C-alpha positions as CSV (number, residue, x, y, z in Angstrom):
1,M,-3.2,-17.8,41.8
2,T,-4.7,-14.3,41.7
3,H,-7.1,-12.4,39.6
4,T,-4.2,-10.3,38.2
5,S,-2.6,-13.4,36.6
6,F,-5.9,-14.3,34.9
7,H,-6.4,-10.8,33.6
8,I,-2.9,-10.7,32.2
9,A,-3.4,-14.0,30.3
10,L,-6.7,-12.8,28.9
11,L,-5.1,-9.5,27.8
12,L,-2.4,-11.4,25.9
13,L,-5.0,-13.5,24.1
14,L,-7.0,-10.5,23.0
15,S,-3.8,-8.7,21.8
16,S,-2.8,-11.6,19.7
17,M,-6.2,-11.9,18.1
18,Q,-6.2,-8.1,17.4
19,W,-2.7,-8.4,15.8
20,L,-3.9,-11.2,13.5
21,G,-6.9,-9.2,12.4
22,S,-5.0,-6.0,11.7
23,S,-2.4,-8.0,9.7
24,L,-4.9,-9.6,7.5
25,A,-6.9,-6.3,7.0
26,S,-3.8,-4.5,5.8
27,N,-2.8,-7.0,3.1
28,P,-3.3,-5.5,-0.4
29,L,-4.4,-8.5,-2.5
30,H,-5.0,-6.7,-5.8
31,H,-4.0,-3.5,-7.6
32,S,-6.7,-1.9,-9.7
33,A,-6.6,0.2,-12.8
34,S,-7.1,3.9,-12.6
35,V,-10.6,4.9,-13.7
36,G,-10.9,6.9,-16.8
37,K,-7.2,6.4,-17.8
38,V,-6.3,5.3,-21.3
39,P,-2.7,4.2,-21.5
40,A,-0.6,5.6,-24.3
41,I,1.3,3.1,-26.5
42,I,4.9,4.0,-26.2
43,S,7.0,4.6,-29.3
44,S,9.4,1.8,-28.4
45,D,6.8,-0.9,-29.0
46,P,8.2,-3.5,-31.5
47,T,6.4,-3.7,-34.9
48,I,4.4,-6.9,-35.5
49,T,5.8,-8.3,-38.7
50,S,4.1,-11.7,-38.7
51,L,0.5,-12.5,-37.6
52,S,1.6,-16.1,-37.1
53,K,3.7,-14.9,-34.1
54,R,0.8,-13.3,-32.3
55,P,0.1,-14.7,-28.9
56,V,-2.3,-17.6,-28.7
57,L,-4.6,-17.6,-25.7
58,Q,-5.1,-20.9,-23.8
59,P,-8.4,-22.0,-22.2
60,K,-6.5,-23.4,-19.1
61,E,-4.2,-21.7,-16.7
62,T,-0.6,-23.0,-16.3
63,V,2.4,-21.8,-14.2
64,P,4.3,-19.2,-16.2
65,P,8.1,-19.8,-16.7
66,K,10.5,-17.5,-14.7
67,I,12.0,-14.6,-16.6
68,E,15.5,-13.4,-15.6
69,C,16.4,-10.1,-17.2
70,T,18.2,-6.8,-16.8
71,L,18.2,-3.3,-18.3
72,K,21.6,-1.6,-18.7
73,N,22.5,2.0,-19.3
74,P,24.8,3.1,-22.3
75,Q,27.8,2.5,-20.0
76,G,26.8,-1.1,-19.5
77,K,25.8,-0.7,-15.8
78,V,22.6,-2.6,-14.7
79,C,19.9,-0.1,-13.6
80,V,17.0,-2.5,-13.4
81,R,16.9,-6.2,-12.6
82,A,13.8,-8.4,-12.6
83,S,13.0,-12.0,-11.9
84,L,9.4,-12.8,-12.5
85,G,6.8,-15.0,-14.1
86,V,4.1,-13.2,-16.2
87,E,0.6,-14.4,-17.1
88,Y,-1.9,-12.4,-19.0
89,V,-5.6,-13.1,-18.3
90,V,-8.3,-11.8,-20.6
91,R,-12.1,-12.3,-20.3
92,E,-14.0,-13.0,-23.5
93,N,-17.6,-14.2,-23.8
94,K,-17.8,-14.8,-20.0
95,K,-14.7,-17.1,-20.2
96,N,-11.1,-16.5,-19.0
97,Y,-8.2,-17.1,-21.4
98,Y,-4.5,-17.2,-20.5
99,F,-1.2,-16.4,-22.1
100,N,2.2,-16.8,-20.4
101,L,5.3,-14.8,-21.4
102,N,8.1,-16.9,-22.9
103,P,11.5,-15.8,-21.8
104,G,13.0,-16.8,-25.2
105,A,10.7,-14.5,-27.1
106,L,11.2,-11.3,-25.1
107,Q,13.2,-8.1,-25.8
108,V,14.0,-5.8,-22.9
109,T,13.7,-2.1,-23.7
110,G,13.5,1.2,-21.8
111,Y,15.9,3.8,-20.3
112,C,17.8,4.4,-17.1
113,G,17.6,7.7,-15.2
114,S,18.8,8.9,-11.9
115,Q,15.2,9.5,-10.6
116,K,13.0,7.7,-13.1
117,S,13.6,4.5,-15.2
118,I,11.3,2.7,-17.6
119,F,11.6,-1.1,-17.9
120,S,9.6,-2.9,-20.7
121,L,9.3,-6.5,-21.7
122,D,8.4,-6.4,-25.4
123,F,7.2,-9.3,-27.6
124,D,5.4,-9.9,-30.8
125,G,1.9,-9.1,-29.8
126,G,2.3,-6.8,-26.9
127,H,4.4,-5.5,-24.0
128,L,4.5,-5.1,-20.2
129,E,6.0,-1.8,-19.0
130,F,7.1,-0.7,-15.5
131,T,7.9,2.9,-14.6
132,F,10.2,3.2,-11.6
133,I,10.4,6.4,-9.4
134,K,13.2,7.2,-6.9
135,E,11.8,9.5,-4.2
136,G,14.0,10.3,-1.3
137,D,15.3,7.1,0.3
138,V,12.7,4.8,-1.4
139,S,11.9,3.7,-4.9
140,Y,8.7,2.2,-6.2
141,V,6.7,1.4,-9.4
142,S,4.3,4.3,-10.2
143,T,2.8,2.9,-13.4
144,V,2.4,-0.5,-15.0
145,K,1.1,-0.7,-18.6
146,A,0.2,-3.8,-20.5
147,L,-0.8,-4.5,-24.1
148,L,-1.8,-7.8,-25.7
149,R,-2.8,-8.4,-29.4
150,P,-3.6,-12.1,-29.4
151,V,-5.1,-14.4,-32.0
152,A,-8.9,-14.5,-31.5
153,P,-9.5,-17.1,-28.8
154,C,-12.7,-18.6,-30.3
155,K,-14.6,-18.9,-33.6
156,N,-17.1,-16.2,-32.7
157,C,-14.5,-13.9,-31.2
158,Q,-13.1,-10.9,-32.9
159,N,-9.4,-10.0,-33.1
160,K,-9.0,-7.5,-30.2
161,T,-6.2,-5.5,-28.6
162,Y,-6.4,-5.7,-24.8
163,V,-4.8,-2.7,-23.1
164,G,-4.7,-1.5,-19.5
165,V,-2.8,0.5,-16.9
166,V,-2.3,0.7,-13.2
167,S,-1.1,4.2,-12.2
168,N,-1.0,6.7,-9.4
169,D,0.1,4.0,-6.9
170,K,3.3,3.2,-5.1
171,L,3.8,-0.5,-6.0
172,F,6.6,-2.7,-5.0
173,K,8.1,-0.1,-2.7
174,A,11.5,-0.6,-1.1
175,K,14.3,1.4,0.3
176,N,17.1,2.4,-2.0
177,G,19.5,-0.4,-2.6
178,Q,16.9,-3.1,-1.7
179,S,14.8,-5.3,-3.9
180,F,11.0,-6.0,-3.6
181,Q,10.2,-9.7,-3.5
182,C,6.9,-11.6,-3.5
183,K,6.8,-15.4,-3.8
184,S,3.0,-15.2,-3.6
185,Q,0.8,-14.3,-6.6
186,T,0.5,-10.6,-7.4
187,T,-2.6,-9.6,-9.5
188,L,-2.7,-6.4,-11.4
189,I,-6.2,-5.5,-12.5
190,M,-5.4,-3.6,-15.7
191,A,-9.1,-3.3,-16.8
192,S,-12.4,-5.1,-16.2
193,Y,-11.6,-7.6,-19.0
194,F,-7.8,-7.7,-18.6
195,R,-5.4,-8.8,-15.7
196,V,-1.8,-9.5,-15.3
197,K,-0.5,-12.0,-12.8
198,L,3.1,-11.9,-11.5
199,V,4.4,-15.0,-9.7
200,P,7.0,-15.1,-8.3
201,L,8.3,-11.6,-8.4
202,Q,11.6,-9.9,-7.5
203,I,12.4,-6.5,-8.9
204,Q,14.7,-3.6,-8.3
205,A,15.7,-0.3,-9.9
206,F,18.5,2.1,-8.9
207,D,21.5,1.4,-6.6
208,L,22.2,-2.1,-7.7
209,V,25.7,-3.1,-6.5
210,N,27.5,-5.0,-9.2
211,G,24.1,-5.5,-10.9
212,A,22.9,-7.8,-8.2
213,F,19.7,-7.7,-6.1
214,G,19.9,-5.9,-2.8
215,K,18.4,-7.1,0.5
216,E,14.8,-8.4,-0.1
217,V,11.7,-6.5,1.1
218,E,9.0,-9.0,1.8
219,C,5.5,-8.5,0.4
220,W,2.4,-8.7,2.7
221,D,1.2,-12.0,1.3
222,D,4.5,-13.7,2.1
223,Y,4.6,-12.0,5.5
224,N,1.1,-13.2,6.4
225,K,1.8,-16.8,5.2
226,R,4.9,-16.9,7.4
227,M,3.5,-15.1,10.4
228,I,-0.1,-16.5,10.6
229,P,1.0,-20.0,11.7
230,I,3.1,-18.4,14.4
231,I,0.3,-16.1,15.5
232,L,-2.3,-18.9,15.5
233,G,0.2,-21.0,17.6
234,A,0.6,-18.2,20.1
235,V,-3.2,-17.7,20.3
236,A,-3.7,-21.5,20.9
237,A,-1.1,-21.4,23.6
238,A,-2.7,-18.4,25.2
239,I,-6.1,-20.1,25.1
240,C,-4.6,-23.2,26.8
241,L,-3.0,-20.9,29.4
242,V,-6.2,-19.1,30.1
243,A,-8.0,-22.5,30.5
244,I,-5.3,-23.7,32.9
245,L,-5.4,-20.5,34.9
246,T,-9.2,-20.6,35.1
247,Y,-9.2,-24.2,36.3
248,V,-6.5,-23.4,39.0
249,L,-8.3,-20.3,40.1
250,V,-11.7,-22.1,40.4
251,R,-10.0,-24.9,42.3
252,E,-8.3,-22.5,44.7
253,R,-11.7,-20.8,45.4
254,R,-13.3,-24.1,46.2
255,T,-10.5,-25.1,48.5
256,Q,-10.7,-21.8,50.3
257,G,-14.5,-22.3,50.7
258,Y,-14.0,-25.7,52.3
259,E,-11.4,-24.3,54.8
260,Q,-13.9,-21.7,55.9
261,L,-16.5,-24.3,56.6
């Protein structure tokens, strides 16, 4: 056993640890709202006709139901497909309150374009709107707008409209004909007092073949959850290998020393 073998094993260990660190550092956990931006309320928002239908905020968080929906152009062709769970989180009086979108109470609106499409989930009391952009061989969400007009969550709370926007970002990017998928939770920070959680999420605009999702593009959270156990296993194996090589190398040196005596 030579010094070269020992150095190669040590180099493999350091490379694995560096890969793990860079993978974790590049993981975007949250998407923040643009500073100083006030989202415009689009004209397609449904009119609230009954205050009794306004969203009721809950003091405890629950798993949102999955929503399966599509947006079609006037010719009946699907231009946007989405599968997602949506949870609104608002902060009032230093407490968090929650509201989950109900698939049975939603209306899908928007429009289909060749380079830009708008996809909106509308309900009595608010909406969630995505703006898709097609740029070259990729597509992404450039803007997310959210609005919520809930019943006041507490006796001392006033009726408020919570509104926020995430813009100037390339969210959920995928190559044309592919869908973006994230089984882990995605948190959109719409404002300091307002967040939207998406879990799980699969979404695609443009180039849907027969209206179906294309090949999935994995988000960083899912990638790290899948790869970290593999990387840690490789690091553990490398550590064991280094320990074995060190033991063998030390033993050989001692043996050579005894032979010289």
